[in-house]
N, C-alpha and C positions, 0 to 999 in steps of 0.2 A: 411272506408279506400278507397283510390283511386284504381281503377283497374290498375294493373301494366302491363297487356298485351298490346303490341303496334301494333299488327297486327291481322286481321280477321282469323278465322279458315279456314282450307282447304275447307270444305264444303261451307262455306260462300263465299270464293273466287271463287269456281266453279260456284255458283249461280250468283255471280257478273259477271263472264266472259260470262255466257249465257245472262244476261241482257245487257251487253255491246254489244254483237253481235246483239241483237234485236234493241238496240238503234241506232247502226250504220246502220243497214239495213233500219230503218225507217228514216234515214237522220238526227238523232239528233246529234248536235255538241255543244261543249262548247265554245261559242264565247264571246269575250269581258271580260274575267276574270280580266284582268289588264287594266284599262282605263287611261285616262289622269289625272295626279295628280291635286288636287285642288289648287287654287291660294294661294299664300303665303300671310301673313299679310302685307308684304311690298307692294305687288301688290294691296292689298285692300285699301291702303292709297293714291293711285294715285289720281290726280286731275280730271280725266275724269268723265263723267256723264253717268249713265246707261239710258236705254230707259224709265224706270219708273220715271225718274227725280231725283233719288238718286245718290250720289257719287258712282262711281264704287267700288264694293266690299261691299257696305252697303245695297244691295237690300233686305236682309233678316231682316233688323231692324224691330222689332215688334212695334205695336202701344203701346203708353204709357197708364198707368192706368189713370182713371178719376182724374182730379185735379193735376196731376203731373206737376212739373215745367220743361219745356224743357231744360232750361239752367242748371238745376241740375241733369238731367239724361243724361247718355251717352250710346251710342250703341257700344259694343265691338265685334270685329271680331278677332278670334284667330285661328291659324293653328298649327297642330302638326303632326309629323309622329312617333307615339308611337312604342316602342319596346314591344311586348307582349309575355310573356310565360304563357300559359294556358294549364294545363295538360301536355301532351307529345309534344305540338307544341310550337315552338318559331318562330315568324315572326316579321318583321318590317312592320307595317301596312301602306297602302297607306295614303297620307296626309288627315287629317280630318280637316275640317273647321267648327267651331261653331260660331253662332251669338246669342247674347243676349243683353238685356238692364238692367241697374241697376241704382238705385238712391233712394232718400228718398220718402217715401209715405206721404200722407197728415197728418198722425199722427206722423211723424218724424222717424218711423222705416225704416230699410233698405228694399228696395223692389227689385225684379228681375222679368223680363219677358223673357221667352224663345222665341228664334227666329227660327233658323233652323240649321240643320247639313247636310253637304255634304261630301261624300267620294266615293271611288271606291273599288271593290273587291281586295283582296290580295291573291295571289296563296300560297297554303300550300305546303311546300317541301315534296316530297314523295307521294302526292296525296292521293287517297282513301286507298291504301294499305300500305302506308309508304315506298314503294320501286318503285313507278311509276316514270318514267322519267319526268323531268320538261317540262312544255309547256301546251298546251290546248287540249290534247288528251282526250279520253273517261274516263280515270282514274284520270284525274286532279281534284283537289279540291280547292275551293276558300272560303275565309272568308270575309263576308261583315258586318262590324259593322253598327248598326242602333241605333238611339236614343231610350233609354229605358224609357223615360217619367219622369225622375227625374233629377234635376240639382240644385246645389247651388254653384255658383262660388265665393261666399264669403268664403266658407269653403273648396272648392276643391272637393265637392262631386257631382258625376253624375253617371248615369247608362247607360249601353249599352246592346243590344242583338246582337248576332252574327249569321247571316244567313249562312248556309253551302250550297254551290253551286256546282252542278254536274248534268249532264243530267239524272243520275240514281236516284237522290234524289228529292222528292217533294219540292215545293216551301215553304212548311210549316216547313221544317227542320231547327230548331233553337237551339242555346244554350241560354237559358233564356226564354223559352216559358211561364212558369208559373210566374216567377219573374225574372227581369233583373239581370245582373251581376252588383253589386254595387261597385263603387270605391270611396275611400277616400284618395285623394292625399296629400302627405306630401312634402313640399319644400325641394329640395336638396341644396339650397343656395339662396342668394339674387337675386332679379330681376336685369336685366341689361338694361339700356336705350341704344338703338342702334341709335335712331334718335329722335329729338324733334319736327321736322317739316318736314314731318308728324310724329306723335308719333309712335314709334315702340319699344316695350319692349319684351325682351326675359326672359324666366324662365325655370327652370327644376324642375320636381316633380316626385314622384313615389308612388306606392302602392304595397307592398309585402305581404299583409295579406288578400287580397280578396279571396273569394271562387268562384269556377266555377261549375255550375250544369251540369248534363248530357244533351246531345242533345236529343230533343224529336221530334216526328212527322216526322221521317225520313223514314217511311215505313219499309220494311223487313230488311234494312241495319242498322236500329237504333242500335242494339246491337253491331255488328262488328264495326260500325263507332265509337261508344263510346270507345270500347276497343282500337282501333287504335289511338284515340285522347287522351286517358288517362283520360277520364271524367266519373263520376264527380271527381273534384280535390279540396278537402277541404284545401289543403296547397301546398306550393311550387310554387305558381303563382307570376308573377311580371309584372307590367305595368310601364315602364320608359317613362316619358312624357316630352319631350323637345319641347317647344312651343314658338311662338312669337305672339304678338297681337297688334292691333291698336284700336283706339277709336275716336269717335266724339260725342260732345254733341248734343242733339236734336235741339237746337236752330240754329245749323249749318247744319242741314239736311233738305233737301227740300222734304217733304213727300206729297204724293198725297192725 
């Protein structure tokens, strides 16, 4: 069962205050928690060319498998600002941009190749204690999604890890250390074509049955942090995924 306590104990908070004082005395600051949002799929379809020779927004298109037909494979760039409820935390994540390629393999089966993921940290309301003021102070907390190593865009399955950021937490502090958080998205309705030239398609999807593990490798604050975040959370989680994407076939991409 999930831990229902949403705040650290008094002794933990006292230790946290001492650590905060030491961090401040040493000049530690939490900078850049919320960065510039990732470019939208509409921006990715623009006709400009990047320094690498690829159309702007398609810089992360991966190399194709051996023998793949460039005219039958397409590079897709999609962007979403998901709404995430995980344990006791609900946030709208900073825009996430993912790039991948898909098309038929030499044997006729459907193939996919992962490209890249870009995003910026999202501030967690209430910070470390659940009652900290908003901003970038020493008790602020941010969530940074990272690619979890698994993706299947034909079925809507992908995985993420969530790095927890604060000057008092080690860089190793993650939700999904041993195994990533796995999502299996279900469509909320049909896709909508916003533009045909360039192609821009919008869709909505969600996952309300994924499980979230406890954060690990967070140092002395691991226990209080999990109680504050309501982790592990085997139920009651939700990812609402409203996204748009664009694409271009590889015979129309100028690859180095």
